[in-house]
py3Dmol code that shows the C-alpha trace and the ligand (Angstrom):
import py3Dmol

protein = """\
ATOM      1  CA  UNK A   1     -37.661  33.238 -27.388  1.00  0.00           C
ATOM      2  CA  UNK A   2     -35.272  30.380 -27.533  1.00  0.00           C
ATOM      3  CA  UNK A   3     -37.171  27.237 -26.256  1.00  0.00           C
ATOM      4  CA  UNK A   4     -35.010  24.496 -24.806  1.00  0.00           C
ATOM      5  CA  UNK A   5     -35.288  21.373 -22.749  1.00  0.00           C
ATOM      6  CA  UNK A   6     -33.344  20.625 -19.551  1.00  0.00           C
ATOM      7  CA  UNK A   7     -32.219  17.287 -18.547  1.00  0.00           C
ATOM      8  CA  UNK A   8     -30.294  16.155 -15.292  1.00  0.00           C
ATOM      9  CA  UNK A   9     -28.115  13.080 -15.563  1.00  0.00           C
ATOM     10  CA  UNK A  10     -26.338  11.266 -12.681  1.00  0.00           C
ATOM     11  CA  UNK A  11     -23.974   8.806 -14.521  1.00  0.00           C
ATOM     12  CA  UNK A  12     -21.518   9.834 -17.358  1.00  0.00           C
ATOM     13  CA  UNK A  13     -22.807   7.136 -19.853  1.00  0.00           C
ATOM     14  CA  UNK A  14     -26.267   8.719 -19.611  1.00  0.00           C
ATOM     15  CA  UNK A  15     -24.653  11.957 -20.226  1.00  0.00           C
ATOM     16  CA  UNK A  16     -23.005  10.939 -23.207  1.00  0.00           C
ATOM     17  CA  UNK A  17     -25.750   9.094 -24.723  1.00  0.00           C
ATOM     18  CA  UNK A  18     -27.889  12.225 -24.575  1.00  0.00           C
ATOM     19  CA  UNK A  19     -25.226  14.328 -26.310  1.00  0.00           C
ATOM     20  CA  UNK A  20     -24.381  11.726 -28.934  1.00  0.00           C
ATOM     21  CA  UNK A  21     -27.915  11.404 -30.282  1.00  0.00           C
ATOM     22  CA  UNK A  22     -28.643  15.222 -30.279  1.00  0.00           C
ATOM     23  CA  UNK A  23     -26.455  17.772 -32.371  1.00  0.00           C
ATOM     24  CA  UNK A  24     -28.123  20.752 -30.525  1.00  0.00           C
ATOM     25  CA  UNK A  25     -27.410  19.578 -27.112  1.00  0.00           C
ATOM     26  CA  UNK A  26     -24.874  20.964 -24.672  1.00  0.00           C
ATOM     27  CA  UNK A  27     -23.378  20.033 -21.492  1.00  0.00           C
ATOM     28  CA  UNK A  28     -23.798  22.678 -18.705  1.00  0.00           C
ATOM     29  CA  UNK A  29     -21.899  22.557 -15.393  1.00  0.00           C
ATOM     30  CA  UNK A  30     -21.340  26.214 -13.922  1.00  0.00           C
ATOM     31  CA  UNK A  31     -22.664  27.734 -17.021  1.00  0.00           C
ATOM     32  CA  UNK A  32     -20.612  30.771 -16.611  1.00  0.00           C
ATOM     33  CA  UNK A  33     -19.630  31.169 -20.063  1.00  0.00           C
ATOM     34  CA  UNK A  34     -22.582  29.292 -21.799  1.00  0.00           C
ATOM     35  CA  UNK A  35     -25.054  31.658 -20.235  1.00  0.00           C
ATOM     36  CA  UNK A  36     -23.123  34.661 -21.606  1.00  0.00           C
ATOM     37  CA  UNK A  37     -22.897  33.238 -25.092  1.00  0.00           C
ATOM     38  CA  UNK A  38     -26.560  32.463 -25.055  1.00  0.00           C
ATOM     39  CA  UNK A  39     -27.514  35.928 -23.765  1.00  0.00           C
ATOM     40  CA  UNK A  40     -25.379  37.426 -26.717  1.00  0.00           C
ATOM     41  CA  UNK A  41     -27.209  35.255 -29.042  1.00  0.00           C
ATOM     42  CA  UNK A  42     -23.990  33.269 -29.922  1.00  0.00           C
ATOM     43  CA  UNK A  43     -25.110  29.954 -28.572  1.00  0.00           C
ATOM     44  CA  UNK A  44     -28.578  28.358 -29.169  1.00  0.00           C
ATOM     45  CA  UNK A  45     -28.648  24.999 -27.189  1.00  0.00           C
ATOM     46  CA  UNK A  46     -31.982  22.983 -27.736  1.00  0.00           C
ATOM     47  CA  UNK A  47     -31.019  20.657 -25.018  1.00  0.00           C
ATOM     48  CA  UNK A  48     -29.079  21.285 -21.906  1.00  0.00           C
ATOM     49  CA  UNK A  49     -27.624  18.252 -20.288  1.00  0.00           C
ATOM     50  CA  UNK A  50     -26.792  19.253 -16.469  1.00  0.00           C
ATOM     51  CA  UNK A  51     -23.730  17.202 -15.440  1.00  0.00           C
ATOM     52  CA  UNK A  52     -23.588  18.658 -12.021  1.00  0.00           C
ATOM     53  CA  UNK A  53     -24.952  15.364 -10.606  1.00  0.00           C
ATOM     54  CA  UNK A  54     -21.632  13.408 -11.814  1.00  0.00           C
ATOM     55  CA  UNK A  55     -20.378  13.396  -8.316  1.00  0.00           C
ATOM     56  CA  UNK A  56     -17.209  11.230  -9.142  1.00  0.00           C
ATOM     57  CA  UNK A  57     -15.955  14.120 -11.229  1.00  0.00           C
ATOM     58  CA  UNK A  58     -16.011  16.674  -8.387  1.00  0.00           C
ATOM     59  CA  UNK A  59     -13.266  14.758  -6.374  1.00  0.00           C
ATOM     60  CA  UNK A  60      -9.906  16.296  -5.737  1.00  0.00           C
ATOM     61  CA  UNK A  61      -7.409  13.451  -4.762  1.00  0.00           C
ATOM     62  CA  UNK A  62      -3.834  12.426  -4.893  1.00  0.00           C
ATOM     63  CA  UNK A  63      -3.202   9.601  -7.621  1.00  0.00           C
ATOM     64  CA  UNK A  64      -1.014   6.509  -7.880  1.00  0.00           C
ATOM     65  CA  UNK A  65       1.927   8.537  -9.659  1.00  0.00           C
ATOM     66  CA  UNK A  66       2.320  11.058  -6.818  1.00  0.00           C
ATOM     67  CA  UNK A  67       0.327  13.760  -8.585  1.00  0.00           C
ATOM     68  CA  UNK A  68      -3.007  15.240  -8.109  1.00  0.00           C
ATOM     69  CA  UNK A  69      -6.374  14.654 -10.024  1.00  0.00           C
ATOM     70  CA  UNK A  70      -8.674  17.413 -10.210  1.00  0.00           C
ATOM     71  CA  UNK A  71     -12.177  16.556 -11.000  1.00  0.00           C
ATOM     72  CA  UNK A  72     -13.663  18.233 -13.931  1.00  0.00           C
ATOM     73  CA  UNK A  73     -16.810  19.258 -11.938  1.00  0.00           C
ATOM     74  CA  UNK A  74     -14.848  20.714  -8.917  1.00  0.00           C
ATOM     75  CA  UNK A  75     -15.425  24.259  -8.897  1.00  0.00           C
ATOM     76  CA  UNK A  76     -12.597  26.858  -9.357  1.00  0.00           C
ATOM     77  CA  UNK A  77     -12.950  27.939  -5.781  1.00  0.00           C
ATOM     78  CA  UNK A  78     -12.853  24.556  -4.330  1.00  0.00           C
ATOM     79  CA  UNK A  79      -9.677  23.787  -6.399  1.00  0.00           C
ATOM     80  CA  UNK A  80      -7.958  27.088  -5.651  1.00  0.00           C
ATOM     81  CA  UNK A  81      -8.577  26.612  -1.735  1.00  0.00           C
ATOM     82  CA  UNK A  82      -7.944  22.793  -1.719  1.00  0.00           C
ATOM     83  CA  UNK A  83      -5.368  22.070   0.981  1.00  0.00           C
ATOM     84  CA  UNK A  84      -3.182  19.906  -1.334  1.00  0.00           C
ATOM     85  CA  UNK A  85      -3.630  22.387  -4.274  1.00  0.00           C
ATOM     86  CA  UNK A  86      -2.504  25.235  -1.882  1.00  0.00           C
ATOM     87  CA  UNK A  87       0.468  23.235  -0.484  1.00  0.00           C
ATOM     88  CA  UNK A  88       1.726  21.329  -3.450  1.00  0.00           C
ATOM     89  CA  UNK A  89       0.556  23.585  -6.448  1.00  0.00           C
ATOM     90  CA  UNK A  90       0.385  27.296  -5.109  1.00  0.00           C
ATOM     91  CA  UNK A  91       0.772  28.382  -8.666  1.00  0.00           C
ATOM     92  CA  UNK A  92      -2.427  26.858  -9.657  1.00  0.00           C
ATOM     93  CA  UNK A  93      -4.254  28.407  -6.768  1.00  0.00           C
ATOM     94  CA  UNK A  94      -2.552  31.887  -7.437  1.00  0.00           C
ATOM     95  CA  UNK A  95      -3.640  31.719 -11.109  1.00  0.00           C
ATOM     96  CA  UNK A  96      -7.200  30.684 -10.428  1.00  0.00           C
ATOM     97  CA  UNK A  97      -7.790  33.382  -7.896  1.00  0.00           C
ATOM     98  CA  UNK A  98      -6.361  35.886 -10.222  1.00  0.00           C
ATOM     99  CA  UNK A  99      -9.464  35.275 -12.741  1.00  0.00           C
ATOM    100  CA  UNK A 100     -13.005  36.484 -12.693  1.00  0.00           C
ATOM    101  CA  UNK A 101     -14.890  37.113  -9.409  1.00  0.00           C
ATOM    102  CA  UNK A 102     -15.426  35.153  -6.178  1.00  0.00           C
ATOM    103  CA  UNK A 103     -18.892  34.538  -7.451  1.00  0.00           C
ATOM    104  CA  UNK A 104     -17.895  33.268 -10.734  1.00  0.00           C
ATOM    105  CA  UNK A 105     -15.207  31.019  -9.311  1.00  0.00           C
ATOM    106  CA  UNK A 106     -17.642  29.495  -6.971  1.00  0.00           C
ATOM    107  CA  UNK A 107     -19.847  28.395  -9.948  1.00  0.00           C
ATOM    108  CA  UNK A 108     -17.272  27.674 -12.724  1.00  0.00           C
ATOM    109  CA  UNK A 109     -16.099  24.220 -13.131  1.00  0.00           C
ATOM    110  CA  UNK A 110     -12.597  23.192 -13.883  1.00  0.00           C
ATOM    111  CA  UNK A 111     -13.618  21.535 -17.129  1.00  0.00           C
ATOM    112  CA  UNK A 112     -15.697  24.621 -18.114  1.00  0.00           C
ATOM    113  CA  UNK A 113     -12.610  26.773 -17.441  1.00  0.00           C
ATOM    114  CA  UNK A 114     -10.642  24.985 -20.224  1.00  0.00           C
ATOM    115  CA  UNK A 115     -13.513  25.463 -22.637  1.00  0.00           C
ATOM    116  CA  UNK A 116     -14.222  29.073 -22.286  1.00  0.00           C
ATOM    117  CA  UNK A 117     -14.313  31.130 -25.368  1.00  0.00           C
ATOM    118  CA  UNK A 118     -12.476  34.181 -26.388  1.00  0.00           C
ATOM    119  CA  UNK A 119     -13.490  37.614 -25.254  1.00  0.00           C
ATOM    120  CA  UNK A 120     -12.822  39.258 -28.749  1.00  0.00           C
ATOM    121  CA  UNK A 121     -15.235  42.221 -28.827  1.00  0.00           C
ATOM    122  CA  UNK A 122     -16.239  41.335 -32.359  1.00  0.00           C
ATOM    123  CA  UNK A 123     -16.761  37.671 -31.551  1.00  0.00           C
ATOM    124  CA  UNK A 124     -19.397  38.858 -28.848  1.00  0.00           C
ATOM    125  CA  UNK A 125     -21.071  41.394 -31.314  1.00  0.00           C
ATOM    126  CA  UNK A 126     -23.464  39.090 -33.340  1.00  0.00           C
ATOM    127  CA  UNK A 127     -23.888  42.040 -35.903  1.00  0.00           C
ATOM    128  CA  UNK A 128     -20.139  41.917 -36.725  1.00  0.00           C
ATOM    129  CA  UNK A 129     -18.347  39.596 -39.104  1.00  0.00           C
ATOM    130  CA  UNK A 130     -16.027  37.084 -37.225  1.00  0.00           C
ATOM    131  CA  UNK A 131     -14.446  33.958 -38.687  1.00  0.00           C
ATOM    132  CA  UNK A 132     -14.408  32.291 -35.305  1.00  0.00           C
ATOM    133  CA  UNK A 133     -18.446  32.801 -34.980  1.00  0.00           C
ATOM    134  CA  UNK A 134     -19.187  32.594 -38.652  1.00  0.00           C
ATOM    135  CA  UNK A 135     -16.456  31.005 -40.773  1.00  0.00           C
ATOM    136  CA  UNK A 136     -15.626  32.789 -43.997  1.00  0.00           C
ATOM    137  CA  UNK A 137     -16.974  36.221 -42.900  1.00  0.00           C
ATOM    138  CA  UNK A 138     -13.885  37.861 -41.942  1.00  0.00           C
ATOM    139  CA  UNK A 139     -11.794  39.280 -39.056  1.00  0.00           C
ATOM    140  CA  UNK A 140     -12.403  42.845 -38.334  1.00  0.00           C
ATOM    141  CA  UNK A 141     -10.241  42.925 -35.369  1.00  0.00           C
ATOM    142  CA  UNK A 142      -6.997  42.697 -37.532  1.00  0.00           C
ATOM    143  CA  UNK A 143      -7.546  46.486 -38.668  1.00  0.00           C
ATOM    144  CA  UNK A 144      -9.825  47.301 -35.892  1.00  0.00           C
ATOM    145  CA  UNK A 145      -9.912  47.391 -32.097  1.00  0.00           C
ATOM    146  CA  UNK A 146      -7.204  44.895 -31.150  1.00  0.00           C
ATOM    147  CA  UNK A 147      -5.635  46.034 -27.878  1.00  0.00           C
ATOM    148  CA  UNK A 148      -6.598  42.824 -26.272  1.00  0.00           C
ATOM    149  CA  UNK A 149      -5.553  40.449 -29.236  1.00  0.00           C
ATOM    150  CA  UNK A 150      -2.816  38.006 -29.877  1.00  0.00           C
ATOM    151  CA  UNK A 151       0.940  38.838 -30.956  1.00  0.00           C
ATOM    152  CA  UNK A 152       1.866  35.116 -31.352  1.00  0.00           C
ATOM    153  CA  UNK A 153       0.705  32.143 -33.258  1.00  0.00           C
ATOM    154  CA  UNK A 154      -2.004  34.385 -35.219  1.00  0.00           C
ATOM    155  CA  UNK A 155      -3.551  33.373 -38.683  1.00  0.00           C
ATOM    156  CA  UNK A 156      -4.842  35.379 -41.558  1.00  0.00           C
ATOM    157  CA  UNK A 157      -8.207  34.279 -40.180  1.00  0.00           C
ATOM    158  CA  UNK A 158      -8.047  34.983 -36.481  1.00  0.00           C
ATOM    159  CA  UNK A 159      -6.021  36.959 -33.954  1.00  0.00           C
ATOM    160  CA  UNK A 160      -8.113  36.230 -30.848  1.00  0.00           C
ATOM    161  CA  UNK A 161      -6.551  35.218 -27.597  1.00  0.00           C
ATOM    162  CA  UNK A 162      -7.719  32.399 -25.029  1.00  0.00           C
ATOM    163  CA  UNK A 163      -8.559  34.316 -21.848  1.00  0.00           C
ATOM    164  CA  UNK A 164      -8.258  31.862 -19.024  1.00  0.00           C
ATOM    165  CA  UNK A 165      -5.846  32.389 -16.084  1.00  0.00           C
ATOM    166  CA  UNK A 166      -6.091  28.812 -14.555  1.00  0.00           C
ATOM    167  CA  UNK A 167      -4.948  27.155 -17.895  1.00  0.00           C
ATOM    168  CA  UNK A 168      -1.777  29.358 -18.094  1.00  0.00           C
ATOM    169  CA  UNK A 169      -0.745  27.554 -14.795  1.00  0.00           C
ATOM    170  CA  UNK A 170      -1.919  24.263 -15.970  1.00  0.00           C
ATOM    171  CA  UNK A 171       0.371  24.621 -19.040  1.00  0.00           C
ATOM    172  CA  UNK A 172       3.418  25.542 -16.851  1.00  0.00           C
ATOM    173  CA  UNK A 173       2.555  22.567 -14.787  1.00  0.00           C
ATOM    174  CA  UNK A 174       2.295  20.325 -17.733  1.00  0.00           C
ATOM    175  CA  UNK A 175      -1.211  18.908 -16.810  1.00  0.00           C
ATOM    176  CA  UNK A 176      -2.925  16.060 -18.625  1.00  0.00           C
ATOM    177  CA  UNK A 177      -6.671  16.379 -19.619  1.00  0.00           C
ATOM    178  CA  UNK A 178      -8.709  13.061 -19.113  1.00  0.00           C
ATOM    179  CA  UNK A 179     -11.785  12.612 -21.525  1.00  0.00           C
ATOM    180  CA  UNK A 180     -14.627  10.115 -21.957  1.00  0.00           C
ATOM    181  CA  UNK A 181     -16.799   9.455 -24.914  1.00  0.00           C
ATOM    182  CA  UNK A 182     -18.961   6.520 -26.136  1.00  0.00           C
ATOM    183  CA  UNK A 183     -15.838   5.104 -27.783  1.00  0.00           C
ATOM    184  CA  UNK A 184     -13.759   5.094 -24.555  1.00  0.00           C
ATOM    185  CA  UNK A 185     -11.347   7.179 -22.558  1.00  0.00           C
ATOM    186  CA  UNK A 186      -8.327   9.101 -23.566  1.00  0.00           C
ATOM    187  CA  UNK A 187      -5.702  11.569 -22.152  1.00  0.00           C
ATOM    188  CA  UNK A 188      -4.706  14.860 -23.783  1.00  0.00           C
ATOM    189  CA  UNK A 189      -1.388  16.646 -22.831  1.00  0.00           C
ATOM    190  CA  UNK A 190      -2.165  20.156 -22.077  1.00  0.00           C
ATOM    191  CA  UNK A 191       0.071  21.497 -24.733  1.00  0.00           C
ATOM    192  CA  UNK A 192      -2.126  19.575 -27.372  1.00  0.00           C
ATOM    193  CA  UNK A 193      -5.381  20.549 -25.761  1.00  0.00           C
ATOM    194  CA  UNK A 194      -5.856  24.125 -27.152  1.00  0.00           C
ATOM    195  CA  UNK A 195      -5.151  25.172 -30.773  1.00  0.00           C
ATOM    196  CA  UNK A 196      -3.900  27.807 -32.806  1.00  0.00           C
ATOM    197  CA  UNK A 197      -6.564  29.453 -35.146  1.00  0.00           C
ATOM    198  CA  UNK A 198      -5.000  28.542 -38.466  1.00  0.00           C
ATOM    199  CA  UNK A 199      -7.805  28.278 -41.232  1.00  0.00           C
ATOM    200  CA  UNK A 200     -10.181  26.895 -38.584  1.00  0.00           C
ATOM    201  CA  UNK A 201     -10.630  29.362 -36.059  1.00  0.00           C
ATOM    202  CA  UNK A 202     -14.105  28.311 -35.069  1.00  0.00           C
ATOM    203  CA  UNK A 203     -12.272  25.485 -33.281  1.00  0.00           C
ATOM    204  CA  UNK A 204     -10.710  26.335 -29.943  1.00  0.00           C
ATOM    205  CA  UNK A 205      -9.445  22.957 -28.827  1.00  0.00           C
ATOM    206  CA  UNK A 206      -9.132  19.475 -29.804  1.00  0.00           C
ATOM    207  CA  UNK A 207     -11.746  17.999 -27.773  1.00  0.00           C
ATOM    208  CA  UNK A 208     -13.976  15.762 -30.249  1.00  0.00           C
ATOM    209  CA  UNK A 209     -17.708  15.971 -30.605  1.00  0.00           C
ATOM    210  CA  UNK A 210     -19.302  13.617 -27.947  1.00  0.00           C
ATOM    211  CA  UNK A 211     -16.340  13.782 -25.627  1.00  0.00           C
ATOM    212  CA  UNK A 212     -16.819  14.681 -22.041  1.00  0.00           C
ATOM    213  CA  UNK A 213     -13.864  16.204 -19.701  1.00  0.00           C
ATOM    214  CA  UNK A 214     -13.718  14.041 -16.816  1.00  0.00           C
ATOM    215  CA  UNK A 215     -10.656  15.484 -14.759  1.00  0.00           C
ATOM    216  CA  UNK A 216      -7.315  17.033 -14.918  1.00  0.00           C
ATOM    217  CA  UNK A 217      -4.166  15.499 -13.604  1.00  0.00           C
ATOM    218  CA  UNK A 218      -1.097  17.303 -12.292  1.00  0.00           C
ATOM    219  CA  UNK A 219       2.369  15.669 -12.264  1.00  0.00           C
ATOM    220  CA  UNK A 220       4.317  15.172  -8.901  1.00  0.00           C
ATOM    221  CA  UNK A 221       6.397  18.270  -9.543  1.00  0.00           C
ATOM    222  CA  UNK A 222       4.268  21.319  -8.359  1.00  0.00           C
ATOM    223  CA  UNK A 223       7.003  23.963  -8.104  1.00  0.00           C
ATOM    224  CA  UNK A 224       5.906  24.804  -4.640  1.00  0.00           C
ATOM    225  CA  UNK A 225       9.082  26.279  -3.455  1.00  0.00           C
ATOM    226  CA  UNK A 226       9.720  28.862  -6.533  1.00  0.00           C
ATOM    227  CA  UNK A 227       6.678  29.960  -8.438  1.00  0.00           C
ATOM    228  CA  UNK A 228       4.907  33.189  -9.383  1.00  0.00           C
ATOM    229  CA  UNK A 229       1.770  34.106 -11.547  1.00  0.00           C
ATOM    230  CA  UNK A 230       1.966  37.712 -12.605  1.00  0.00           C
ATOM    231  CA  UNK A 231      -1.246  38.978 -14.365  1.00  0.00           C
ATOM    232  CA  UNK A 232      -1.234  42.576 -16.030  1.00  0.00           C
ATOM    233  CA  UNK A 233      -4.579  43.933 -16.867  1.00  0.00           C
ATOM    234  CA  UNK A 234      -6.209  47.299 -17.488  1.00  0.00           C
ATOM    235  CA  UNK A 235      -7.783  47.216 -13.913  1.00  0.00           C
ATOM    236  CA  UNK A 236      -6.933  45.214 -10.912  1.00  0.00           C
ATOM    237  CA  UNK A 237      -9.917  43.064 -10.543  1.00  0.00           C
ATOM    238  CA  UNK A 238     -12.377  41.341 -12.829  1.00  0.00           C
ATOM    239  CA  UNK A 239     -10.529  41.953 -15.934  1.00  0.00           C
ATOM    240  CA  UNK A 240      -8.959  39.416 -18.310  1.00  0.00           C
ATOM    241  CA  UNK A 241      -5.145  39.592 -18.840  1.00  0.00           C
ATOM    242  CA  UNK A 242      -3.465  41.690 -21.354  1.00  0.00           C
ATOM    243  CA  UNK A 243      -0.369  39.526 -20.540  1.00  0.00           C
ATOM    244  CA  UNK A 244       0.052  36.775 -17.895  1.00  0.00           C
ATOM    245  CA  UNK A 245       2.996  34.706 -17.030  1.00  0.00           C
ATOM    246  CA  UNK A 246       3.243  31.533 -14.876  1.00  0.00           C
ATOM    247  CA  UNK A 247       6.615  30.548 -13.904  1.00  0.00           C
ATOM    248  CA  UNK A 248       7.572  27.410 -11.823  1.00  0.00           C
ATOM    249  CA  UNK A 249      11.096  26.522 -11.290  1.00  0.00           C
ATOM    250  CA  UNK A 250      13.382  24.327  -9.259  1.00  0.00           C
ATOM    251  CA  UNK A 251      16.943  25.498  -8.145  1.00  0.00           C
ATOM    252  CA  UNK A 252      19.857  23.701  -6.780  1.00  0.00           C
ATOM    253  CA  UNK A 253      23.083  25.549  -5.868  1.00  0.00           C
ATOM    254  CA  UNK A 254      21.732  28.570  -7.252  1.00  0.00           C
ATOM    255  CA  UNK A 255      21.374  27.000 -10.707  1.00  0.00           C
ATOM    256  CA  UNK A 256      18.073  26.234 -12.605  1.00  0.00           C
ATOM    257  CA  UNK A 257      17.633  22.547 -12.735  1.00  0.00           C
ATOM    258  CA  UNK A 258      14.011  22.839 -14.219  1.00  0.00           C
ATOM    259  CA  UNK A 259      11.886  25.758 -15.250  1.00  0.00           C
ATOM    260  CA  UNK A 260       8.567  26.138 -16.891  1.00  0.00           C
ATOM    261  CA  UNK A 261       7.176  29.572 -18.270  1.00  0.00           C
ATOM    262  CA  UNK A 262       3.673  29.902 -19.733  1.00  0.00           C
ATOM    263  CA  UNK A 263       2.036  33.088 -21.032  1.00  0.00           C
ATOM    264  CA  UNK A 264      -1.506  33.967 -21.387  1.00  0.00           C
ATOM    265  CA  UNK A 265      -3.247  37.033 -23.067  1.00  0.00           C
ATOM    266  CA  UNK A 266      -1.065  36.793 -25.973  1.00  0.00           C
ATOM    267  CA  UNK A 267      -2.034  33.842 -28.069  1.00  0.00           C
ATOM    268  CA  UNK A 268      -5.025  31.591 -29.182  1.00  0.00           C
ATOM    269  CA  UNK A 269      -3.757  29.052 -26.422  1.00  0.00           C
ATOM    270  CA  UNK A 270      -1.576  29.088 -23.582  1.00  0.00           C
ATOM    271  CA  UNK A 271       2.075  29.887 -25.022  1.00  0.00           C
ATOM    272  CA  UNK A 272       5.129  27.997 -24.123  1.00  0.00           C
ATOM    273  CA  UNK A 273       8.550  27.734 -25.800  1.00  0.00           C
ATOM    274  CA  UNK A 274      10.467  24.618 -24.662  1.00  0.00           C
ATOM    275  CA  UNK A 275      13.786  25.887 -26.316  1.00  0.00           C
ATOM    276  CA  UNK A 276      13.769  28.944 -23.984  1.00  0.00           C
ATOM    277  CA  UNK A 277      13.031  26.780 -20.912  1.00  0.00           C
ATOM    278  CA  UNK A 278      15.838  24.449 -21.969  1.00  0.00           C
ATOM    279  CA  UNK A 279      18.317  27.495 -22.596  1.00  0.00           C
ATOM    280  CA  UNK A 280      17.828  28.358 -18.890  1.00  0.00           C
ATOM    281  CA  UNK A 281      18.775  24.960 -17.515  1.00  0.00           C
ATOM    282  CA  UNK A 282      22.060  24.877 -15.672  1.00  0.00           C
ATOM    283  CA  UNK A 283      22.166  28.674 -15.748  1.00  0.00           C
ATOM    284  CA  UNK A 284      22.151  31.125 -12.849  1.00  0.00           C
ATOM    285  CA  UNK A 285      18.674  32.670 -12.144  1.00  0.00           C
ATOM    286  CA  UNK A 286      19.646  36.139 -13.301  1.00  0.00           C
ATOM    287  CA  UNK A 287      18.081  38.943 -14.900  1.00  0.00           C
ATOM    288  CA  UNK A 288      20.112  38.702 -17.970  1.00  0.00           C
ATOM    289  CA  UNK A 289      19.452  35.108 -18.453  1.00  0.00           C
ATOM    290  CA  UNK A 290      15.762  35.627 -18.183  1.00  0.00           C
ATOM    291  CA  UNK A 291      15.940  38.539 -20.628  1.00  0.00           C
ATOM    292  CA  UNK A 292      17.592  36.194 -23.117  1.00  0.00           C
ATOM    293  CA  UNK A 293      14.942  33.497 -22.608  1.00  0.00           C
ATOM    294  CA  UNK A 294      12.257  36.298 -22.938  1.00  0.00           C
ATOM    295  CA  UNK A 295      13.626  37.291 -26.348  1.00  0.00           C
ATOM    296  CA  UNK A 296      13.476  33.686 -27.399  1.00  0.00           C
ATOM    297  CA  UNK A 297       9.714  33.322 -26.223  1.00  0.00           C
ATOM    298  CA  UNK A 298       8.757  36.554 -28.117  1.00  0.00           C
ATOM    299  CA  UNK A 299      10.866  35.546 -31.298  1.00  0.00           C
ATOM    300  CA  UNK A 300       8.311  36.110 -34.240  1.00  0.00           C
ATOM    301  CA  UNK A 301       5.823  38.132 -32.179  1.00  0.00           C
ATOM    302  CA  UNK A 302       3.773  40.603 -34.414  1.00  0.00           C
ATOM    303  CA  UNK A 303       1.321  43.356 -33.249  1.00  0.00           C
ATOM    304  CA  UNK A 304      -1.492  44.722 -35.170  1.00  0.00           C
ATOM    305  CA  UNK A 305      -1.391  48.313 -34.207  1.00  0.00           C
ATOM    306  CA  UNK A 306      -3.160  48.760 -30.924  1.00  0.00           C
ATOM    307  CA  UNK A 307      -1.532  45.715 -29.307  1.00  0.00           C
ATOM    308  CA  UNK A 308       1.971  46.269 -30.320  1.00  0.00           C
ATOM    309  CA  UNK A 309       2.826  47.243 -26.720  1.00  0.00           C
ATOM    310  CA  UNK A 310       2.192  43.643 -25.728  1.00  0.00           C
ATOM    311  CA  UNK A 311       5.618  42.493 -27.181  1.00  0.00           C
ATOM    312  CA  UNK A 312       7.757  44.566 -25.058  1.00  0.00           C
ATOM    313  CA  UNK A 313       5.221  44.237 -22.159  1.00  0.00           C
ATOM    314  CA  UNK A 314       5.445  40.377 -22.399  1.00  0.00           C
ATOM    315  CA  UNK A 315       9.263  40.402 -22.262  1.00  0.00           C
ATOM    316  CA  UNK A 316       9.377  42.563 -19.214  1.00  0.00           C
ATOM    317  CA  UNK A 317       6.494  40.551 -17.584  1.00  0.00           C
ATOM    318  CA  UNK A 318       8.636  37.299 -18.102  1.00  0.00           C
ATOM    319  CA  UNK A 319      11.682  38.680 -16.591  1.00  0.00           C
ATOM    320  CA  UNK A 320       9.728  40.119 -13.708  1.00  0.00           C
ATOM    321  CA  UNK A 321       7.976  37.057 -12.870  1.00  0.00           C
ATOM    322  CA  UNK A 322      10.843  34.895 -13.121  1.00  0.00           C
ATOM    323  CA  UNK A 323      12.660  37.087 -10.490  1.00  0.00           C
ATOM    324  CA  UNK A 324       9.316  37.067  -8.400  1.00  0.00           C
ATOM    325  CA  UNK A 325       9.534  33.284  -8.499  1.00  0.00           C
ATOM    326  CA  UNK A 326      12.912  33.426  -6.700  1.00  0.00           C
ATOM    327  CA  UNK A 327      10.934  35.299  -3.851  1.00  0.00           C
ATOM    328  CA  UNK A 328       7.531  33.292  -3.560  1.00  0.00           C
ATOM    329  CA  UNK A 329       6.776  35.276  -0.395  1.00  0.00           C
ATOM    330  CA  UNK A 330       5.653  37.821  -3.027  1.00  0.00           C
ATOM    331  CA  UNK A 331       2.711  35.875  -3.905  1.00  0.00           C
ATOM    332  CA  UNK A 332       0.985  35.880  -0.635  1.00  0.00           C
ATOM    333  CA  UNK A 333      -1.876  37.873  -0.259  1.00  0.00           C
ATOM    334  CA  UNK A 334      -0.952  41.447   0.687  1.00  0.00           C
ATOM    335  CA  UNK A 335       2.694  40.858   0.122  1.00  0.00           C
ATOM    336  CA  UNK A 336       4.868  43.433  -1.640  1.00  0.00           C
ATOM    337  CA  UNK A 337       7.419  41.785  -3.943  1.00  0.00           C
ATOM    338  CA  UNK A 338      11.008  42.179  -2.451  1.00  0.00           C
ATOM    339  CA  UNK A 339      12.722  42.575  -6.000  1.00  0.00           C
TER     340      UNK A 339
END
"""
ligand_1 = """\
8
LIG
Fe -13.524 36.873 -34.849
Fe -11.110 35.805 -34.049
Fe -11.269 37.879 -35.682
Fe -11.925 38.127 -33.097
S -9.988 37.816 -33.961
S -13.083 39.094 -34.759
S -12.757 36.056 -32.724
S -12.005 36.139 -36.239
"""
view = py3Dmol.view(width=600, height=400)
view.addModel(protein, "pdb")
view.setStyle({"model": 0}, {"cartoon": {"style": "trace"}})
view.addModel(ligand_1, "xyz")
view.setStyle({"model": 1}, {"stick": {}})
view.zoomTo()
view.show()
């Protein structure tokens, strides 16, 4: 029996006070990952601080910079189906709807999506060693079952991947994460929010103790004309990505003026290579150019046996997804890509 106390809060300072005075306290919003972790005996909160009463953080609204602010407590479903997200950031809608199930998306919050933990089999098996769960105990995935594991940004200590779909689109959109703590507020660029494992794989991100995610800002450029999200997985529903790609681009006179390519399922954080995006600027959107960029993005990739296939799969997924971004009608429900 794991006894715990449950407290509801209705203002952020109250929420932060309750957490900062109690090391064994957790915020809970949708709870879709925390309850899993708890059931698997991987999380042991003594106090749950329910933040669902912080109504200001449920809002989705245009901001003063021409972008969009997504409240941290807006659900994934409310975000994906919000009129402004569908119209201005369809890449984000598409990525969110590729994740989990309708029931989970109806409960999961935007802030929680950023904080979900890896689905490494060994991490979820409390009887297994795992450096992420129990630092210094080892990483059985390196020589074990690693079909779903990382090929880029790995370390001696951990080869886990970050499982989100939503965050891959947020990386391509260059979102900014807003956080609040008893010391004040700060903003974190999306590329700096999640971490590579290094020798501290127990840390998934750069959020500090006592910080609360309040929202996510999207810049004005939403790539609404040319975008695509491609998710490759073992079954076509309710499965995590083996490889996913989010592409947004801006074209002028059949030349690329701006492009963002982010990959999921292959690293401990959403993966972008800025040099590959810069390489494509002022170039024609051809298969050959996308293939050159894909080679740049996968430079240094390394498999661990059962996931070697991800290197070639990622390259092909990048090329395919960039071509699909030229045909955004391929992203509509039921549409067949006209490639
Ligand atoms: Fe643990 Fe990371 Fe190794 Fe998985 S890959 S067993 S999460 S240390």
